[in-house]
C-alpha positions in Angstrom: 143.3 126.1 165.8 143.2 129.1 168.2 141.8 129.0 171.7 142.4 132.7 172.3 139.6 135.2 172.5 138.7 136.7 169.1 136.2 139.1 167.6 136.3 137.0 164.4 132.9 135.4 164.0 132.4 132.7 161.4 129.4 131.3 159.7 128.2 128.3 157.6 125.4 127.8 155.1 121.9 127.3 156.6 121.1 123.6 155.9 117.4 124.3 155.8 116.8 127.9 154.4 113.4 127.0 153.1 111.9 126.8 156.6 111.7 129.0 159.6 113.3 127.4 162.7 114.8 128.9 165.8 118.3 128.4 167.1 119.0 129.1 170.7 122.3 129.5 172.6 122.9 130.1 176.3 126.3 131.2 177.7 126.1 131.1 181.5 129.8 132.1 181.9 129.9 135.5 180.1 132.1 138.2 181.8 133.1 141.7 181.1 134.4 144.6 183.2 132.4 147.4 184.7 133.6 150.5 182.8 133.4 152.6 186.0 135.1 150.4 188.6 137.0 147.8 186.6 135.3 145.0 188.6 134.1 141.9 186.8 130.4 141.7 185.7 129.0 138.2 185.3 126.1 137.3 183.1 124.2 134.7 181.2 123.9 135.6 177.6 121.0 134.1 175.6 120.8 134.3 171.8 117.8 133.3 169.8 117.5 133.6 166.1 115.7 132.5 163.0 118.4 132.0 160.3 118.1 133.1 156.7 121.1 132.0 154.6 123.7 131.7 157.4 124.2 130.1 160.8 126.9 131.1 163.3 129.7 128.6 163.9 129.8 127.8 167.7 133.5 127.8 168.4 133.8 131.2 166.9 130.8 132.4 168.9 132.5 131.0 172.1 135.8 132.8 171.4 133.8 136.0 170.5 131.9 136.0 173.8 135.2 135.3 175.6 136.8 138.4 174.0 134.7 140.7 176.2 136.2 139.3 179.4 138.9 142.0 179.8 136.9 144.9 178.3 134.8 147.5 180.1 131.2 147.7 178.9 127.9 148.9 180.2 125.3 146.1 180.2 123.2 147.9 177.7 126.1 148.5 175.3 127.6 145.0 175.3 124.2 143.3 174.8 123.4 145.6 171.8 127.0 145.2 170.5 126.6 141.4 170.4 123.3 141.7 168.6 124.7 144.2 166.1 127.8 142.0 165.3 125.7 138.9 164.9 123.1 140.6 162.7 125.9 142.1 160.5 127.4 138.6 160.1 124.2 136.5 159.6 121.4 138.8 158.3 118.9 136.6 160.2 115.2 136.7 159.7 115.0 137.7 163.4 117.3 137.7 166.4 117.1 138.5 170.1 120.0 138.8 172.5 119.4 138.8 176.2 122.0 139.6 178.9 121.0 138.6 182.4 123.6 140.2 184.6 124.2 139.1 188.2 123.4 141.3 191.2 125.7 144.3 191.7 124.9 146.8 194.3 121.6 145.1 195.0 120.3 145.4 191.4 120.0 142.5 188.9 119.9 143.8 185.3 118.3 142.1 182.3 118.8 143.6 178.9 116.9 142.3 175.8 117.7 143.6 172.4 115.9 142.4 169.2 116.1 142.8 165.4 113.5 141.8 162.9 
Protein backbone atom coordinates (compact mmCIF):
# COMPACT_ATOMS: atom_id res chain seq x y z
CA UNK A 1 0.00 0.00 0.00
CA UNK A 2 1.27 3.43 -0.88
CA UNK A 3 1.57 6.31 1.52
CA UNK A 4 2.73 8.78 -1.11
CA UNK A 5 0.59 11.66 -2.40
CA UNK A 6 -1.57 10.59 -5.33
CA UNK A 7 -4.22 12.03 -7.63
CA UNK A 8 -5.76 8.53 -7.94
CA UNK A 9 -9.12 8.69 -6.20
CA UNK A 10 -10.94 5.42 -5.52
CA UNK A 11 -14.59 4.62 -4.83
CA UNK A 12 -16.80 1.84 -3.53
CA UNK A 13 -20.48 1.02 -4.07
CA UNK A 14 -22.96 3.06 -2.03
CA UNK A 15 -24.37 0.65 0.58
CA UNK A 16 -27.73 2.50 0.68
CA UNK A 17 -28.43 3.97 -2.79
CA UNK A 18 -32.19 3.89 -2.19
CA UNK A 19 -31.98 6.76 0.32
CA UNK A 20 -30.62 10.29 0.45
CA UNK A 21 -28.05 10.72 3.19
CA UNK A 22 -25.18 13.15 3.58
CA UNK A 23 -21.52 12.27 3.98
CA UNK A 24 -19.20 14.91 5.49
CA UNK A 25 -15.42 15.07 5.63
CA UNK A 26 -13.18 17.67 7.20
CA UNK A 27 -9.46 17.96 6.51
CA UNK A 28 -7.93 20.59 8.83
CA UNK A 29 -4.39 19.98 7.51
CA UNK A 30 -4.76 20.88 3.82
CA UNK A 31 -1.81 22.74 2.32
CA UNK A 32 -0.84 24.02 -1.09
CA UNK A 33 1.52 26.75 -2.26
CA UNK A 34 0.74 30.32 -3.23
CA UNK A 35 1.31 30.45 -7.01
CA UNK A 36 2.74 33.98 -6.70
CA UNK A 37 5.12 33.67 -3.75
CA UNK A 38 5.63 29.92 -3.33
CA UNK A 39 4.78 30.25 0.36
CA UNK A 40 2.54 27.62 1.95
CA UNK A 41 -1.19 28.22 2.26
CA UNK A 42 -2.98 26.36 5.05
CA UNK A 43 -6.66 25.49 4.96
CA UNK A 44 -9.45 23.37 6.30
CA UNK A 45 -11.21 21.60 3.44
CA UNK A 46 -14.78 20.45 4.08
CA UNK A 47 -16.59 18.12 1.71
CA UNK A 48 -20.32 17.36 1.93
CA UNK A 49 -22.16 15.17 -0.51
CA UNK A 50 -25.23 13.05 -1.07
CA UNK A 51 -23.99 9.92 -2.87
CA UNK A 52 -25.73 8.22 -5.74
CA UNK A 53 -24.09 4.93 -6.73
CA UNK A 54 -20.57 5.58 -5.44
CA UNK A 55 -18.79 6.72 -2.28
CA UNK A 56 -15.20 7.97 -2.11
CA UNK A 57 -12.68 5.73 -0.35
CA UNK A 58 -11.09 7.67 2.53
CA UNK A 59 -7.43 6.69 2.19
CA UNK A 60 -7.44 7.67 -1.48
CA UNK A 61 -9.09 10.97 -0.52
CA UNK A 62 -6.40 11.63 2.09
CA UNK A 63 -3.60 10.92 -0.42
CA UNK A 64 -5.38 13.02 -3.05
CA UNK A 65 -5.65 16.04 -0.74
CA UNK A 66 -2.02 15.54 0.28
CA UNK A 67 -0.99 15.68 -3.40
CA UNK A 68 -1.63 19.45 -3.53
CA UNK A 69 1.01 20.16 -0.86
CA UNK A 70 3.84 21.03 -3.27
CA UNK A 71 1.71 22.58 -6.01
CA UNK A 72 0.88 26.24 -6.57
CA UNK A 73 -2.87 26.99 -6.65
CA UNK A 74 -5.10 29.98 -6.14
CA UNK A 75 -7.68 29.28 -3.43
CA UNK A 76 -10.57 29.51 -5.88
CA UNK A 77 -8.90 27.17 -8.37
CA UNK A 78 -7.95 24.42 -5.92
CA UNK A 79 -11.39 24.38 -4.27
CA UNK A 80 -13.11 24.04 -7.65
CA UNK A 81 -10.57 21.43 -8.81
CA UNK A 82 -11.35 19.24 -5.79
CA UNK A 83 -15.08 19.56 -6.51
CA UNK A 84 -14.60 18.78 -10.23
CA UNK A 85 -12.45 15.72 -9.56
CA UNK A 86 -14.83 14.28 -6.96
CA UNK A 87 -17.93 14.94 -9.10
CA UNK A 88 -16.23 13.25 -12.08
CA UNK A 89 -15.42 10.20 -9.92
CA UNK A 90 -18.67 9.85 -7.99
CA UNK A 91 -21.51 11.55 -9.93
CA UNK A 92 -23.15 12.42 -6.60
CA UNK A 93 -26.70 13.69 -6.23
CA UNK A 94 -25.17 16.87 -4.77
CA UNK A 95 -21.79 17.99 -3.46
CA UNK A 96 -20.24 21.04 -1.82
CA UNK A 97 -16.55 21.65 -1.22
CA UNK A 98 -15.47 24.45 1.10
CA UNK A 99 -11.91 25.70 1.47
CA UNK A 100 -11.36 27.85 4.55
CA UNK A 101 -7.88 29.33 4.12
CA UNK A 102 -5.89 30.80 6.99
CA UNK A 103 -5.11 34.50 7.20
CA UNK A 104 -2.52 35.76 4.73
CA UNK A 105 -1.86 39.48 4.45
CA UNK A 106 -4.68 40.21 6.88
CA UNK A 107 -7.32 38.41 4.78
CA UNK A 108 -8.99 35.08 5.56
CA UNK A 109 -10.54 33.47 2.49
CA UNK A 110 -13.46 31.02 2.36
CA UNK A 111 -14.37 29.46 -0.99
CA UNK A 112 -17.52 27.34 -1.37
CA UNK A 113 -18.21 25.50 -4.62
CA UNK A 114 -21.31 23.34 -5.22
CA UNK A 115 -22.73 20.96 -7.81
CA UNK A 116 -26.27 19.65 -7.95
